C-alpha positions in Angstrom: 0.0 0.0 0.0 2.7 2.4 0.9 4.7 1.7 -2.2 1.5 2.3 -4.4 0.7 5.5 -2.6 4.5 6.7 -3.1 4.5 5.7 -6.6 1.1 7.6 -7.2 2.7 10.7 -5.5 5.8 10.5 -7.6 4.0 10.6 -10.9 2.9 14.1 -10.0 6.3 15.3 -8.9 7.8 15.7 -12.4 10.2 18.6 -12.4 9.7 21.3 -15.1 12.4 23.7 -15.8 11.3 27.3 -16.7 13.5 29.5 -18.9 13.2 33.1 -17.9 14.3 35.5 -20.8 17.1 37.9 -19.9 16.1 41.4 -19.6 18.8 43.9 -19.7 16.8 46.5 -17.9 13.6 46.9 -15.9 10.8 49.5 -15.6 12.2 50.6 -12.1 15.7 51.1 -13.5 14.5 53.4 -16.4 15.7 57.0 -15.8 13.0 59.7 -16.2 14.4 62.0 -19.0 12.1 64.9 -18.0 13.6 67.4 -15.7 12.3 67.2 -12.0 10.3 70.2 -10.7 12.6 71.5 -8.1 9.8 73.2 -6.1 8.2 69.7 -5.8 11.4 68.1 -4.6 12.1 71.0 -2.0 8.5 70.8 -0.7 8.7 67.0 -0.2 12.1 67.5 1.5 10.3 70.0 3.9 7.7 67.3 4.7 10.6 64.9 5.6 9.8 62.7 2.5 12.4 60.1 1.5 13.0 61.6 -2.0 15.3 58.7 -3.0 12.5 56.3 -2.6 10.1 58.4 -4.7 12.6 58.7 -7.4 13.3 55.0 -7.3 9.6 53.7 -7.7 7.6 56.9 -9.0 10.1 59.2 -10.2 7.9 60.6 -13.1 5.8 62.3 -10.3 8.6 64.7 -9.5 8.4 65.9 -13.2 4.8 66.9 -13.0 3.9 70.6 -13.0 0.5 70.6 -11.4 1.2 69.5 -7.9 -0.4 70.2 -4.6 2.1 69.0 -2.1 1.4 71.4 0.9 -2.4 71.3 0.1 -2.4 67.5 0.4 -0.3 67.6 3.6 -2.7 70.0 5.1 -5.7 67.9 4.3 -4.1 64.8 5.9 -3.0 67.1 9.0 -6.5 68.3 9.3 -7.7 64.7 9.6 -5.1 64.0 12.3 -2.2 62.8 10.5 1.2 63.5 12.2 4.3 64.3 10.2 5.6 60.8 10.0 2.3 59.5 8.7 2.1 62.2 6.1 5.7 61.4 5.0 4.8 57.7 4.9 1.7 58.2 2.7 3.6 60.6 0.2 6.5 58.2 0.0 4.2 55.2 -0.7 1.9 56.9 -3.1 3.4 60.2 -4.3 0.6 60.4 -6.8 -1.4 61.8 -4.1 0.1 65.3 -4.6 -1.3 65.3 -8.2 -4.9 65.2 -6.8 -6.8 68.6 -6.6 -7.6 69.5 -3.0 -11.3 69.8 -3.6 -11.3 66.1 -4.9 -9.4 64.8 -2.0 -11.8 66.8 0.3 -14.8 65.2 -1.3 -13.1 61.8 -1.1 -12.6 62.5 2.7 -16.1 63.2 3.3 -17.2 60.1 1.4 -15.0 57.9 3.5 -15.9 59.6 6.7 -19.4 58.3 6.1 -18.4 54.7 6.7 -15.3 55.5 9.0 -16.3 58.6 11.1 -13.4 58.1 13.6 -10.5 60.3 12.0 -7.8 58.5 13.6 -8.9 55.4 12.2 -9.5 56.9 8.8 -5.8 58.1 8.9 -4.8 54.7 9.7 -6.6 53.1 6.7 -5.2 55.9 4.5 -1.7 55.2 5.6 -2.1 51.4 5.0 -4.1 51.8 1.7 -3.1 55.2 0.1 -3.8 54.1 -3.4 -7.5 53.2 -2.7 -8.0 56.6 -0.9 -6.5 58.6 -3.6 -8.2 56.8 -6.6 -10.7 59.8 -7.2 -12.2 58.6 -10.3 -15.8 57.3 -10.4 -16.8 59.2 -7.4 -20.5 58.8 -8.0 -20.1 55.0 -8.4 -18.3 54.9 -5.0 -21.2 56.9 -3.4 -23.8 54.7 -4.8 -22.1 51.6 -3.9 -21.7 52.7 -0.5 -25.3 53.7 -0.1 -26.2 50.3 -1.5 -24.1 48.3 1.0 -25.4 50.4 3.8 -29.0 49.6 2.8 -28.1 45.8 3.3 -27.4 46.8 6.8 -23.7 45.8 6.5 -21.5 47.1 9.2 -19.5 50.3 8.5 -16.3 48.3 9.4 -16.9 45.8 6.7 -17.7 48.5 4.1 -14.6 50.5 5.0 -12.5 47.4 4.8 -14.0 46.6 1.2 -13.1 50.3 0.1 -9.6 50.0 1.2 -8.8 46.4 0.0 -11.0 46.2 -3.1 -11.6 49.9 -4.4 -12.3 48.4 -7.8 -15.6 47.1 -6.5 -16.8 50.6 -5.7 -15.5 52.0 -8.9 -17.9 50.1 -11.0 -21.7 50.7 -11.5 -23.7 49.8 -8.4 -25.8 47.5 -10.6 -23.0 45.0 -11.1 -22.5 44.6 -7.4 -26.3 44.2 -7.0 -26.3 41.3 -9.5 -23.7 39.5 -7.5 -25.3 40.2 -4.2 -28.7 38.9 -5.7 -27.0 35.8 -6.8 -25.4 35.2 -3.4 -28.7 35.7 -1.8 -30.4 33.3 -3.9 -27.8 30.7 -3.5 -27.8 30.8 0.2 -31.6 30.6 0.3 -32.0 27.9 -2.2 -29.6 25.8 -0.2 -31.8 26.2 2.9 -30.0 29.0 4.6 -31.9 31.0 7.1 -33.1 34.4 6.0 -32.4 35.7 9.6 -28.7 34.8 9.3 -28.3 36.2 5.7 -26.8 39.5 6.8 -24.3 37.8 9.1 -23.4 35.2 6.4 -22.8 38.2 3.9 -20.6 40.0 6.4 -18.4 36.9 6.9 -18.2 36.4 3.2 -17.1 39.9 2.4 -14.8 39.9 5.3 -13.0 36.8 4.3 -12.6 38.0 0.6 -13.0 41.5 -0.2 -12.7 40.7 -3.9 -15.8 38.5 -3.9 -17.9 41.2 -5.7 -15.5 41.2 -8.5 -16.2 37.6 -9.3 -18.9 37.2 -12.0 -22.3 36.0 -10.6 -22.1 32.9 -13.1 -19.0 31.5 -11.1 -21.1 30.7 -8.1 -23.7 28.9 -10.2 -21.0 27.0 -12.2 -19.2 25.8 -9.0 -22.3 24.7 -7.2 -23.7 23.1 -10.2 -20.6 20.9 -10.7 -20.5 20.0 -6.9 -24.2 19.2 -7.3 -23.4 16.8 -10.3 -20.6 15.2 -8.2 -23.4 13.9 -5.9 -23.4 16.5 -3.0 -26.9 17.0 -1.5 -28.4 20.4 -1.0 -27.8 20.1 2.8 -24.1 19.2 2.0 -23.8 22.1 -0.3 -24.9 24.5 2.2 -22.3 23.0 4.6 -19.6 23.5 1.9 -20.7 27.2 1.0 -20.8 28.2 4.7 -17.3 26.7 5.2 -15.7 27.9 2.1 -17.7 31.1 1.8 -15.8 33.4 -0.6 -13.5 30.6 -2.0 -16.5 29.0 -3.8 -16.3 31.8 -6.4 -12.7 31.1 -7.0 -13.3 27.5 -7.8 -13.1 26.3 -11.2 -14.7 22.9 -12.1 -11.7 21.6 -14.1 -9.4 22.4 -11.1 -12.0 20.8 -8.7 -12.0 17.6 -10.8 -8.2 17.3 -10.8 -8.0 17.8 -6.9 -10.6 15.2 -6.3 -9.2 12.7 -8.8 -5.8 13.0 -7.1 -7.2 12.8 -3.6 -9.1 9.9 -4.4 -6.1 8.2 -6.2 -3.9 8.7 -3.1 -6.4 7.7 -0.5 -7.9 4.9 -2.4 -11.4 5.6 -1.6 -14.9 5.4 -3.0 -16.9 8.1 -4.5 -19.1 8.3 -1.1 -15.9 8.1 0.8 -14.4 11.1 -1.1 -17.5 13.3 -0.6 -17.4 12.6 3.3 -13.8 13.5 3.2 -14.5 16.9 1.3 -17.2 17.7 3.8 -14.7 17.1 6.6 -12.0 19.1 4.7 -13.5 21.4 2.2 -10.1 22.9 1.5 -9.4 19.9 -0.7 -11.6 21.6 -3.2 -9.5 24.5 -3.8 -6.0 23.2 -3.2 -4.1 22.8 -6.5 -2.7 19.4 -7.3 0.9 20.6 -6.4 -0.2 21.7 -3.1 -1.9 18.5 -2.4 1.2 16.6 -3.6 3.4 18.5 -1.0 0.8 17.9 1.8 0.5 14.1 1.1 4.2 13.7 0.5 5.0 15.6 3.9 2.6 13.4 5.9 4.2 10.2 4.4 7.7 11.6 5.1 7.0 11.8 8.8 5.4 8.4 9.0 1.7 9.2 8.9 -0.3 6.5 7.0 -3.0 7.2 4.5 -5.6 5.4 6.8 -4.9 8.0 9.4 -5.5 10.7 6.8 -8.8 9.2 5.7 -9.9 9.2 9.5 -8.8 12.8 9.9 -8.8 14.5 6.5 -8.6 18.1 8.0 -4.9 17.4 8.7 -4.5 18.3 4.9 -5.4 22.0 6.1 -1.9 22.2 7.8 1.3 22.9 6.0 4.1 20.3 6.3 6.1 22.4 8.5 3.3 22.8 11.1 2.6 19.2 11.1 6.2 18.3 11.5 6.5 20.9 14.5 3.4 19.5 16.3 4.5 16.0 16.0 7.8 16.6 17.3 6.3 18.8 20.1 4.0 15.9 21.1 6.8 13.3 20.8 8.9 15.2 23.5 6.1 14.2 25.9 6.1 10.5 24.8 3.0 10.8 22.4 3.7 9.1 19.0 1.2 10.4 16.5 1.9 7.6 14.0 0.3 5.0 16.3 -2.6 7.1 17.2 -5.2 9.6 16.0 -4.3 12.7 14.1 -6.9 14.7 15.9 -4.4 15.8 18.4 -2.4 17.8 15.9 -5.3 19.4 13.8 -7.1 22.6 14.3 -5.8 26.0 15.1 -2.8 27.0 17.0 -5.0 27.6 20.1 -6.6 24.2 19.8 -3.2 22.6 19.6 -1.7 24.4 22.6 -4.8 23.2 24.7 -4.0 19.7 23.5 -0.4 20.0 24.3 -1.0 21.4 27.7 -3.2 18.4 28.6 -0.5 16.0 27.7 2.0 18.0 29.7 0.0 17.9 32.8 -0.7 14.3 32.3 2.9 13.5 32.2 3.6 15.5 35.3 0.9 13.7 37.4 1.7 10.3 38.7 -0.3 7.6 37.1 -1.5 5.8 40.4 -3.1 9.1 41.6 -4.4 11.2 39.0 -5.5 14.0 41.6 -2.1 14.3 43.1 -0.6 17.7 42.9 1.9 18.8 40.2 5.5 18.3 40.8 7.4 21.6 41.4 11.0 22.5 40.5 12.1 22.2 44.0 10.9 18.6 44.1 
């Protein structure tokens, strides 16, 4: 059995060499032939901006004539940004100085509608300056904010979407309405509770801010494919609730490859495979190379495929994490290879609780389980 599994793994481990064409120069090394605007350079120096960094990555900005260096800095300062924060924003996104002050003020007011706390807003701008200073499609941004607010989504979630996926707000509100409508239909058709719909939306958008950018058809295609694989309506709801945003990223062809590979390694039936997927939904979106690495890592540390079939969610852990946890447990005399893998799966907090219990068990004498723990002095 072990030889057969190893042979199956090796068939997927063929090395491929990729030739990278030699490039004599890159965009970052191209020199800007236009002369720099000395007044812009001096103004940025006054604001403690690292000019070398700007020249290296966005040197063309220093050659522009219509700039608003101090105006942009004053707007940020009025919002509560200190000197260091202003310098970091302008170093990371120097294009900000090309934005007209009235447009930046309008953007500030728009973002304040979902993030009224100025200090938090400055933190978002510092982390996502490109999102804030993307001033096109202002009307679309406003309409999308109003639409998401009408769904009673929290301001925190909307603010996160604006910062992480500004493209979702730049397109017409009708596009987002279509995706949201599809998500709602999908959730309810699978038996989801209307009362939990808003919470489900929030978890979905929080997990993957780019979910609105995925065409609504991808949800239908992915779920239709899984239905054809024999998953019931109740099971599909479990998968959608577990995978949430990842469902929209799935491609039927890639799913089929992952399922075929997993079934080949574990030597299981179709029914057993569906049970494995329900217990470890990540199998659906892992690429075959990722699965090869996970299975090979488990075999290398002595884990059997029977153990994986019993605890398939061990595949959610990287090989490094599995190895670390096995070694940690071995230091207290627990050999995972001869028992269940349940002790190593779960979050870091879950494992620490399991590890603590084993540690306490070793410190207590077997003949008296309620005896006090040994101290260092003893």
